[in-house]
C-alpha positions in Angstrom: 35.5 38.7 14.6 34.1 35.7 12.6 30.0 35.7 12.1 28.0 33.9 14.2 26.5 30.8 12.5 23.3 31.2 10.5 20.2 30.1 12.6 18.7 27.1 11.1 15.8 26.7 8.5 13.3 25.2 7.2 15.1 25.4 4.1 18.7 24.4 4.9 17.8 21.8 7.1 16.0 20.1 4.2 19.0 21.0 1.6 21.3 19.6 4.3 19.1 16.6 4.7 19.0 15.8 1.1 22.6 16.4 0.9 23.1 13.7 3.3 20.6 11.1 2.0 22.3 12.0 -1.5 25.6 11.1 -0.3 24.3 7.9 1.2 23.0 7.1 -2.1 19.2 6.6 -1.0 16.7 6.6 -3.9 14.6 10.0 -3.9 16.8 11.9 -1.2 14.6 15.2 -1.6 11.4 13.6 -1.0 12.3 11.3 1.6 14.1 14.1 3.4 11.2 16.6 3.2 9.0 13.6 4.7 11.4 13.7 7.7 11.4 17.1 7.9 8.2 18.1 7.9 7.0 15.3 11.2 10.1 16.8 13.2 9.4 20.2 12.2 5.8 20.0 12.6 5.1 21.4 9.0 3.8 21.0 5.9 4.8 20.8 2.3 3.2 24.7 2.0 5.1 25.5 5.0 8.3 24.7 3.1 7.7 26.3 0.4 5.8 29.6 1.2 7.7 29.8 4.4 11.4 28.5 3.9 13.0 30.8 6.1 11.2 29.6 9.3 13.6 29.3 11.9 13.9 25.1 13.4 14.7 24.6 17.2 17.5 22.4 18.2 15.0 20.2 19.0 13.8 20.0 15.9 17.0 19.7 14.0 17.8 16.8 16.6 15.0 14.6 15.9 15.5 15.1 11.8 19.2 13.9 12.3 17.9 11.1 14.1 15.4 10.2 11.6 18.1 10.8 8.8 20.6 8.6 10.7 18.0 5.3 10.5 17.1 6.3 6.8 20.9 5.9 6.1 20.3 2.6 7.7 18.2 2.0 4.9 15.0 2.1 7.0 11.7 2.9 5.2 10.5 6.4 5.9 7.2 5.0 6.4 8.9 2.4 9.3 10.6 5.8 10.3 7.6 7.9 10.8 5.1 5.0 11.7 2.7 6.1 8.5 2.0 6.2 5.0 0.1 7.4 2.7 -1.8 5.2 -0.1 -4.2 6.6 -3.0 -6.1 9.2 -0.9 -5.8 8.1 2.7 -3.0 8.3 5.2 -2.7 4.4 7.0 -0.5 4.0 10.3 1.7 1.0 9.6 3.8 -1.2 12.3 6.3 -4.1 11.7 3.6 -6.6 11.4 2.0 -4.9 8.3 3.5 -4.5 4.6 4.2 -0.7 3.7 1.6 0.0 1.0 3.5 0.5 -2.0 2.1 2.6 -4.9 2.2 -0.5 -7.5 -1.4 -1.7 -5.3 -2.8 1.5 -6.3 -3.4 -0.2 -9.9 -6.0 -2.4 -8.0 -7.9 0.6 -7.2 -7.7 1.9 -10.6 -9.5 -0.8 -12.0 -11.8 -0.8 -8.8 -12.7 2.9 -9.5 -14.0 2.1 -12.9 -15.8 -1.2 -12.1 -18.1 0.2 -10.0 -19.7 3.8 -9.8 -19.3 6.5 -7.2 -22.9 6.1 -5.4 -22.9 2.2 -6.4 -23.8 -0.1 -3.3 -21.7 -3.1 -3.0 -19.9 -5.6 -0.8 -16.5 -6.3 -1.1 -13.7 -8.4 0.8 -9.9 -8.0 0.6 -8.1 -11.1 1.3 -4.9 -11.0 3.5 -5.7 -7.1 4.4 -2.7 -6.1 6.4 -2.8 -2.8 6.9 -6.6 -2.4 5.4 -4.7 -0.3 2.5 -7.5 -1.6 -0.3 -10.2 -1.9 1.7 -10.4 1.4 3.3 -8.8 3.4 0.4 -12.1 1.8 -1.3 -14.6 2.6 0.8 -13.0 6.4 1.0 -14.1 6.4 -2.3 -17.3 4.7 -2.2 -19.6 6.1 0.2 -22.5 3.2 -0.4 -19.8 0.4 -0.3 -19.4 -2.1 3.1 -16.6 -4.3 3.2 -14.2 -7.0 5.0 -10.8 -7.6 5.6 -9.5 -11.1 6.7 -5.6 -11.7 7.5 -4.4 -14.3 10.1 -2.3 -12.3 11.6 -3.8 -11.1 14.9 -1.4 -8.3 14.8 -2.2 -6.7 11.4 -6.2 -6.8 11.9 -5.6 -4.7 15.4 -3.4 -1.9 12.9 -6.6 -2.3 9.8 -9.0 -1.7 12.9 -7.1 1.5 14.0 -6.8 2.7 10.8 -10.6 2.4 9.9 -11.6 4.2 13.2 -8.4 7.0 11.8 -10.7 7.5 9.1 -14.6 7.2 10.3 -15.1 4.3 8.3 -15.4 1.8 11.1 -18.9 1.5 10.7 -18.7 0.5 7.2 -16.1 -2.5 7.4 -15.1 -5.7 9.4 -11.6 -7.3 10.2 -11.6 -11.0 10.8 -9.1 -13.4 11.4 -9.1 -16.5 9.3 -7.5 -17.9 6.4 -8.1 -15.9 2.6 -12.0 -16.5 3.0 -12.3 -19.7 5.1 -15.8 -19.5 6.9 -17.9 -17.4 4.5 -20.3 -18.5 2.2 -20.7 -18.7 -1.6 -21.5 -16.2 -3.7 -21.1 -12.9 -1.1 -19.1 -10.3 -2.6 -19.8 -8.3 -5.5 -16.0 -7.4 -5.1 -12.9 -9.3 -3.7 -9.0 -8.2 -3.6 -6.1 -9.0 -2.6 -2.5 -8.6 -2.1 -1.0 -12.0 -1.6 2.8 -12.7 -1.1 4.2 -13.4 -4.4 7.7 -13.1 -4.8 9.4 -16.8 -4.5 11.4 -17.7 -1.5 14.9 -17.9 -3.3 14.2 -14.4 -4.2 13.7 -12.8 -1.0 17.4 -12.7 0.2 18.2 -10.4 -2.8 15.5 -7.6 -1.9 16.0 -4.2 -1.2 17.3 -4.0 2.3 13.7 -1.8 2.9 11.6 -4.5 2.2 13.6 -7.2 3.3 14.8 -6.4 6.7 11.5 -4.4 7.3 8.2 -5.7 6.0 7.1 -9.2 7.7 8.0 -12.5 5.9 4.9 -13.8 5.9 3.3 -11.0 3.2 6.2 -11.7 0.9 7.2 -14.8 0.5 5.3 -16.5 -2.4 6.8 -20.0 -2.1 9.0 -21.7 -4.5 7.5 -20.2 -7.7 5.7 -17.0 -6.1 2.5 -18.7 -7.1 1.6 -20.4 -3.8 -1.4 -18.1 -2.9 -2.9 -17.9 -6.2 -3.4 -21.5 -6.5 -5.1 -21.4 -3.2 -7.1 -17.9 -4.3 -8.4 -18.5 -7.6 -11.1 -21.3 -6.7 -11.7 -19.4 -3.5 -12.3 -16.1 -5.1 -14.8 -18.2 -7.4 -16.7 -19.5 -4.6 -17.1 -16.2 -2.9 -18.0 -14.0 -5.9 -21.4 -13.2 -6.7 -22.3 -14.0 -10.5 -21.0 -10.6 -12.5 -19.0 -10.1 -9.5 -15.7 -8.6 -10.1 -12.0 -9.5 -8.8 -8.9 -7.7 -8.5 -5.0 -9.2 -7.4 -2.0 -7.7 -7.3 0.7 -9.8 -9.2 4.4 -9.8 -9.4 5.8 -7.9 -12.9 6.8 -11.3 -14.4 3.6 -13.3 -13.4 0.8 -12.3 -15.6 0.2 -15.3 -17.8 0.7 -18.0 -14.7 -1.9 -16.2 -12.6 -4.2 -15.3 -15.6 -4.4 -19.1 -16.4 -4.5 -20.5 -12.5 -7.8 -18.0 -12.4 -9.4 -19.1 -16.4 -8.7 -22.7 -14.7 -10.6 -21.8 -12.0 -13.5 -21.0 -14.0 -13.4 -17.2 -14.8 -13.7 -15.8 -18.1 -12.5 -13.1 -19.6 -9.3 -12.4 -17.7 -7.2 -10.0 -18.2 -3.9 -8.7 -17.0 -3.1 -4.7 -16.1 -0.3 -2.8 -16.0 0.6 -0.7 -13.6 2.2 3.3 -14.2 5.4 1.8 -14.8 4.0 -0.1 -17.8 4.5 -3.5 -15.6 2.2 -6.5 -15.3 0.3 -5.7 -12.0 -2.9 -6.9 -11.5 -5.3 -9.7 -12.9 -9.0 -9.2 -12.9 -12.0 -9.9 -14.7 -12.8 -6.0 -14.4 -12.0 -3.0 -16.4 -8.7 -2.0 -17.8 -7.9 1.3 -16.8 -5.4 1.7 -20.0 -8.3 1.3 -22.5 -11.1 2.6 -20.4 -9.8 5.3 -18.4 -11.5 6.4 -15.2 -14.2 9.0 -16.0 -13.3 12.8 -14.5 -16.0 13.6 -12.0 
């Protein structure tokens, strides 16, 4: 007589999913499988750790298997689940917006240092996409107000939904326009942007998770990857208040070129800030978190 198969549990399902992703050469198989399991089994990370032998239902297992199948085809976890964590907030993401990445949080490091917790200021996020940078800032700075612009109506709909979900829609607006077109001179204390900066010819060689699932509009920076910065530098100079701060994300090898473009537009004290991987990631006239760490509150 053979033993009946053991009932699948959170732990065994997590291990099995991790093994499948590892065999499929997926980066971070353990983290990805846990995120997929949390949604499939309607559980939290804490549940998996403290109640690992909780039984999985057949429907939950089926859902998890389907999620893993999609991940093995190089669909990002954020696309499978329709949401992505960024800084300290959770955002809905759709195929119409760039999936927020940890690299972009380097902008928040600058902003948190440039503006005190209870400081009142106005900001604009140019090419806002999901609203990630704007909403993460407003969530941290209760006296701030802002606006996000984008040329994609679909992206703006996602950003508005995210703002409402985070109860931040009373402190921000979203407007369809190209960069800062229509806004007056010296209107904002803070200007941020994560523009498209990948050279056109480099896009076919990107990871499938990016190439096949992020909107081309949010990736393609033109022949040299710098088209957006040539447009942004003078526009940011125009709309930023005297003494204001700007911060834009860049590709890891674009620091000197983008710094030069902003200096040519009239900015002083422009610096290049590195991300946690020690790669150039932000060009700004604000403080450098590497030499002026964010104080503990």
